[in-house]
C-alpha positions in Angstrom: -63.6 -115.9 78.4 -60.4 -114.0 77.3 -60.1 -110.8 75.1 -55.9 -110.8 74.6 -56.4 -109.8 70.9 -58.8 -107.2 71.2 -58.0 -105.5 75.0 -58.7 -102.3 74.0 -61.9 -101.6 72.0 -61.8 -98.0 70.7 -65.8 -97.8 69.9 -64.7 -96.2 66.3 -63.6 -93.2 68.0 -60.6 -91.1 66.5 -62.0 -88.0 68.6 -59.1 -85.1 69.1 -58.3 -84.2 72.5 -59.1 -80.2 72.9 -57.1 -78.8 75.0 -58.9 -75.4 74.8 -61.4 -76.7 77.3 -61.4 -78.1 81.0 -62.6 -81.9 81.1 -63.4 -83.9 84.3 -60.7 -86.6 84.3 -58.0 -84.3 83.4 -59.3 -81.8 86.3 -59.8 -84.5 88.9 -56.4 -85.9 87.4 -54.5 -82.3 88.7 -56.3 -82.7 91.9 -54.9 -86.2 93.0 -51.3 -85.0 91.6 -51.4 -86.4 88.3 -49.6 -84.9 85.3 -52.5 -85.9 82.4 -54.2 -82.3 82.7 -54.2 -78.5 80.9 -53.2 -75.2 81.7 -57.0 -74.8 81.1 -58.0 -78.0 83.4 -55.5 -76.3 85.9 -57.5 -72.9 85.8 -60.8 -74.1 86.6 -59.2 -76.6 89.1 -58.1 -74.0 91.0 -60.8 -71.8 91.0 -63.3 -74.4 92.4 -60.0 -75.0 95.3 -60.3 -71.5 95.6 -64.2 -71.8 96.6 -63.7 -75.0 98.2 -60.0 -76.0 99.5 -61.5 -79.5 101.0 -62.6 -80.4 97.1 -58.8 -82.1 96.8 -59.8 -84.2 100.2 -63.1 -85.1 98.5 -60.6 -86.3 95.6 -58.9 -88.2 97.8 -61.4 -89.2 99.8 -63.2 -90.9 96.8 -60.4 -92.6 95.2 -59.6 -94.7 98.4 -62.9 -95.5 98.8 -62.5 -97.2 95.2 -59.9 -98.7 96.9 -61.1 -100.2 99.8 -64.5 -101.5 98.2 -62.5 -103.3 95.7 -60.5 -104.4 98.6 -64.0 -105.8 99.6 -65.4 -107.0 96.7 -62.5 -109.2 95.5 -61.2 -110.4 98.9 -64.5 -111.0 101.4 -67.2 -111.1 99.0 -65.2 -113.5 96.4 -65.7 -111.1 93.4 -63.3 -112.0 90.2 -65.3 -109.9 87.5 -65.5 -106.2 87.5 -67.2 -103.3 85.1 -65.7 -100.2 85.9 -67.2 -97.0 83.7 -66.3 -93.9 83.5 -62.3 -94.9 84.6 -60.7 -91.8 84.1 -57.3 -91.3 83.7 -55.0 -93.9 84.8 -53.8 -93.0 88.5 -52.6 -94.5 91.5 -54.5 -97.4 92.8 -56.6 -98.1 89.5 -59.2 -101.0 90.0 -57.2 -104.0 88.6 -54.2 -103.0 91.1 -56.2 -103.5 93.8 -58.0 -106.2 92.7 -55.4 -108.4 91.5 -53.2 -107.7 95.2 -56.3 -109.6 96.6 -57.3 -111.7 93.8 -54.5 -112.3 90.5 -56.8 -113.9 88.3 -59.2 -111.2 88.7 -60.6 -109.6 85.3 -61.4 -105.9 85.0 -63.2 -104.1 82.4 -62.7 -100.3 82.0 -65.3 -98.1 80.1 -65.0 -94.2 79.4 -65.7 -92.2 76.4 -62.9 -89.2 76.9 -60.1 -89.4 74.2 -57.4 -89.0 76.8 -58.7 -91.5 78.7 -58.9 -93.8 75.7 -55.0 -92.4 74.7 -53.4 -93.9 78.1 -55.8 -97.1 78.4 -52.4 -99.5 77.5 -51.5 -97.8 81.0 -54.6 -99.8 82.3 -53.7 -103.1 80.7 -50.9 -104.0 82.7 -52.5 -107.1 84.4 -51.4 -110.0 86.4 -50.5 -113.0 84.0 -53.3 -115.0 85.7 -55.9 -112.4 85.6 -57.2 -109.9 82.6 -57.8 -106.0 82.1 -59.4 -104.5 78.9 -60.7 -101.3 78.4 -64.3 -100.4 76.0 -64.5 -96.0 74.6 -67.7 -96.3 75.3 -70.3 -94.1 76.8 -72.7 -94.8 80.1 -75.6 -93.0 78.4 -75.1 -96.1 75.9 -75.7 -99.3 78.4 -76.6 -101.3 75.8 -72.9 -100.5 73.9 -71.5 -101.8 77.0 -73.4 -104.8 78.2 -72.3 -106.2 74.6 -69.2 -105.4 74.4 -68.9 -106.7 78.0 -70.1 -109.6 77.5 -67.0 -110.5 75.2 -64.9 -110.2 78.1 -67.0 -110.7 81.4 -68.9 -113.9 82.0 -72.6 -112.0 82.8 -73.9 -115.7 84.2 -71.2 -115.4 87.1 -70.4 -112.5 89.4 -69.7 -109.4 88.7 -68.9 -105.7 90.5 -70.2 -103.0 88.6 -68.8 -100.0 89.7 -69.8 -96.4 89.1 -67.3 -93.5 90.7 -68.9 -90.2 90.5 -70.0 -90.7 87.3 -74.2 -91.1 87.0 -73.6 -87.3 88.5 -73.5 -86.0 84.9 -76.4 -88.0 84.0 -78.6 -84.7 85.2 -82.3 -85.8 84.4 -82.8 -88.1 87.5 -85.0 -91.0 85.2 -82.7 -91.4 82.9 -79.9 -91.3 85.7 -82.0 -94.2 87.4 -83.0 -95.9 83.7 -79.6 -96.7 83.0 -78.2 -97.6 86.0 -81.5 -100.1 86.1 -80.0 -101.7 83.0 -77.2 -102.2 84.3 -77.9 -104.2 87.0 -80.6 -105.9 85.4 -77.8 -107.6 83.5 -76.0 -108.7 86.5 -77.0 -112.4 87.9 -77.4 -112.8 91.3 -74.3 -112.1 93.8 -73.1 -109.1 91.7 -72.7 -105.6 93.6 -73.0 -102.7 92.7 -70.7 -99.5 94.2 -71.1 -96.0 93.8 -71.1 -92.7 94.6 -72.1 -89.7 93.7 -72.1 -85.9 94.8 -74.0 -84.0 96.6 -74.2 -80.7 98.9 -75.0 -81.9 102.7 -72.1 -81.0 104.2 -70.4 -77.7 102.3 -74.3 -76.6 101.2 -74.0 -73.3 99.5 -69.7 -74.1 98.3 -71.4 -77.2 96.8 -73.7 -75.4 95.1 -71.5 -72.5 94.3 -68.6 -75.0 92.6 -71.5 -77.1 90.4 -72.4 -73.4 88.7 -68.7 -72.9 88.6 -68.2 -76.6 86.6 -71.3 -76.1 84.6 -70.7 -72.8 83.0 -66.7 -73.7 82.3 -67.7 -75.5 79.6 -67.8 -79.3 81.1 -70.2 -81.8 80.8 -73.0 -80.7 83.3 -73.3 -82.1 86.5 -76.1 -82.4 89.4 -75.5 -83.0 93.2 -78.0 -85.4 94.5 -79.5 -86.1 98.1 -78.4 -89.3 99.8 -81.7 -90.6 99.6 -81.4 -89.8 95.8 -78.6 -91.3 95.7 -80.2 -94.8 97.9 -82.6 -94.8 95.2 -79.8 -96.9 93.0 -79.6 -99.7 94.6 -83.4 -100.4 94.8 -83.4 -103.7 94.5 -80.3 -104.9 96.0 -79.1 -105.2 99.6 -77.0 -102.3 101.1 -74.4 -103.6 103.0 -73.4 -101.6 106.4 -72.6 -98.7 106.7 -75.2 -98.3 104.6 -75.5 -94.8 102.4 -73.1 -92.7 103.9 -70.4 -90.1 103.1 -67.2 -91.9 101.4 -64.7 -90.6 104.0 -66.8 -93.0 106.4 -67.6 -96.5 104.5 -65.0 -98.8 106.4 -62.3 -95.9 106.6 -59.0 -97.4 107.9 -58.9 -97.2 111.7 -56.5 -94.2 112.6 -55.6 -92.8 116.3 -57.8 -89.4 115.2 -61.2 -91.1 115.3 -63.8 -91.2 112.5 -62.6 -88.9 109.4 -64.5 -85.9 108.2 -67.3 -86.2 105.8 -67.1 -85.1 101.8 -69.5 -83.8 99.8 -70.0 -87.8 97.8 -72.0 -90.2 99.1 -72.0 -94.2 98.3 -72.4 -97.6 99.0 -72.0 -101.2 98.2 -74.7 -103.3 97.3 -75.6 -106.7 96.9 -78.1 -108.4 94.2 -80.1 -111.3 95.8 
């Protein structure tokens, strides 16, 4: 199924970008060294960095986990369809770039609800001629809309890799979070995959809790931290691949002379639907 005529689905949204309130995608962009952010984002980002400088390391480790997991999915696992929800602002090694370097015919659908991401969506649509990319402006809290629109671009009768990177932590009610992820998983056929990470406080403990307090008081969408065991429940009914639910920095890291990388307060995994 091709969607060349409608690569961007705006969801009928015409939201203006509020530059007076910080936003998660723009703060994350700032930590990754991007330029798509405003003074209010840098202010909150710097406040958090003062409390825990390792947050910048976490941001880079999380991005590297995305790259390694997508490379595995497109390569060893042979997946050719990707549904990336909570895309964030375009930066280095977006999902389609990683997947299409391995398999040029990969198709990638991005989903986000940030108007700034929508404004930059064209940067996410630089597909190879053999593959395809598309963008849907929608909210994770509305999985039915996401699945309906994505079905016009992806074939759900064939394996799909569902990507939820650092997005479910913004669904603060546990039951709602599990229900949403389960609804998305239910739509996937056998042989599909889920790759997901969420924030924890098992590494830096009080510092991570303090950061969440600052974050939730800054005008951003509130978030919650979950334990590795709570994160594991997002993969219920699936086969979690080795090395299991681990700090993202330790999910199949590249070999270095310095040994195993330090843990960061983001834990995740990759799992296959039987």
